[in-house]
BALOBA-1460 file (C-alpha; in Angstrom, 3 decimals):
// residues 68
<rec num="1" residu="m" x="-21.023" y="36.583" z="21.404"/>
<rec num="2" residu="k" x="-17.851" y="37.823" z="19.903"/>
<rec num="3" residu="k" x="-16.753" y="36.495" z="16.362"/>
<rec num="4" residu="a" x="-13.238" y="34.949" z="16.378"/>
<rec num="5" residu="s" x="-10.966" y="36.450" z="13.951"/>
<rec num="6" residu="l" x="-9.252" y="34.545" z="11.369"/>
<rec num="7" residu="w" x="-5.755" y="34.792" z="12.911"/>
<rec num="8" residu="q" x="-7.281" y="33.600" z="16.227"/>
<rec num="9" residu="l" x="-8.959" y="30.544" z="14.433"/>
<rec num="10" residu="l" x="-5.668" y="29.811" z="12.616"/>
<rec num="11" residu="r" x="-3.693" y="29.928" z="15.906"/>
<rec num="12" residu="q" x="-6.170" y="27.638" z="17.627"/>
<rec num="13" residu="i" x="-5.982" y="24.938" z="14.744"/>
<rec num="14" residu="h" x="-2.233" y="25.209" z="14.606"/>
<rec num="15" residu="a" x="-1.995" y="24.664" z="18.342"/>
<rec num="16" residu="d" x="-4.317" y="21.625" z="18.355"/>
<rec num="17" residu="d" x="-1.998" y="18.593" z="18.194"/>
<rec num="18" residu="r" x="-4.741" y="15.851" z="18.697"/>
<rec num="19" residu="g" x="-4.280" y="13.007" z="16.265"/>
<rec num="20" residu="a" x="-0.692" y="13.824" z="15.578"/>
<rec num="21" residu="v" x="0.681" y="10.576" z="17.107"/>
<rec num="22" residu="s" x="-1.522" y="8.303" z="14.856"/>
<rec num="23" residu="l" x="-0.627" y="10.483" z="11.745"/>
<rec num="24" residu="e" x="2.946" y="9.998" z="12.565"/>
<rec num="25" residu="t" x="2.598" y="6.360" z="13.108"/>
<rec num="26" residu="i" x="0.727" y="6.201" z="9.629"/>
<rec num="27" residu="l" x="3.560" y="8.049" z="7.898"/>
<rec num="28" residu="i" x="6.157" y="5.652" z="9.412"/>
<rec num="29" residu="i" x="4.367" y="2.645" z="8.298"/>
<rec num="30" residu="g" x="4.012" y="4.122" z="4.776"/>
<rec num="31" residu="a" x="7.668" y="4.862" z="4.789"/>
<rec num="32" residu="i" x="8.554" y="1.256" z="5.569"/>
<rec num="33" residu="a" x="5.779" y="-0.351" z="3.357"/>
<rec num="34" residu="l" x="6.507" y="1.653" z="0.139"/>
<rec num="35" residu="p" x="10.034" y="0.294" z="-0.374"/>
<rec num="36" residu="i" x="8.906" y="-3.071" z="0.261"/>
<rec num="37" residu="l" x="6.029" y="-2.767" z="-2.201"/>
<rec num="38" residu="i" x="8.376" y="-1.315" z="-4.811"/>
<rec num="39" residu="f" x="10.827" y="-4.367" z="-4.333"/>
<rec num="40" residu="l" x="7.978" y="-6.841" z="-4.674"/>
<rec num="41" residu="i" x="6.720" y="-5.169" z="-7.776"/>
<rec num="42" residu="k" x="10.027" y="-5.033" z="-9.437"/>
<rec num="43" residu="v" x="11.624" y="-8.224" z="-8.369"/>
<rec num="44" residu="g" x="9.057" y="-10.446" z="-7.051"/>
<rec num="45" residu="w" x="6.270" y="-10.051" z="-9.527"/>
<rec num="46" residu="p" x="8.167" y="-11.413" z="-12.627"/>
<rec num="47" residu="r" x="8.974" y="-14.524" z="-10.579"/>
<rec num="48" residu="i" x="5.512" y="-14.921" z="-9.357"/>
<rec num="49" residu="k" x="4.053" y="-14.349" z="-12.774"/>
<rec num="50" residu="g" x="6.596" y="-16.971" z="-14.301"/>
<rec num="51" residu="y" x="5.646" y="-19.445" z="-11.592"/>
<rec num="52" residu="f" x="1.866" y="-19.325" z="-12.460"/>
<rec num="53" residu="t" x="2.500" y="-19.312" z="-16.159"/>
<rec num="54" residu="q" x="4.565" y="-22.521" z="-15.988"/>
<rec num="55" residu="g" x="1.907" y="-24.047" z="-13.859"/>
<rec num="56" residu="l" x="-0.845" y="-23.159" z="-16.251"/>
<rec num="57" residu="q" x="1.219" y="-24.477" z="-19.257"/>
<rec num="58" residu="e" x="1.713" y="-27.823" z="-17.364"/>
<rec num="59" residu="l" x="-2.082" y="-27.995" z="-16.643"/>
<rec num="60" residu="e" x="-2.879" y="-27.413" z="-20.350"/>
<rec num="61" residu="a" x="-0.363" y="-29.998" z="-21.421"/>
<rec num="62" residu="e" x="-1.802" y="-32.474" z="-19.069"/>
<rec num="63" residu="r" x="-5.406" y="-31.681" z="-20.049"/>
<rec num="64" residu="a" x="-4.905" y="-33.574" z="-23.405"/>
<rec num="65" residu="n" x="-4.065" y="-36.788" z="-21.262"/>
<rec num="66" residu="a" x="-6.949" y="-36.218" z="-18.920"/>
<rec num="67" residu="i" x="-9.470" y="-36.066" z="-21.720"/>
<rec num="68" residu="q" x="-8.357" y="-39.194" z="-23.418"/>
């Protein structure tokens, strides 16, 4: 059996395009999801955090009434 040279091996690997469609799909999904995640972290997170902080403060204020 003859050994394959490095160049032949590299040429074979480069010509193999199995999985290219799935890789392209993942890259497209990532390109769409990344800006959405950045927007949610920069704009949405402070609003969500404020909403929960306000809710916790209201619960703590009402706790005194519930104990008595």
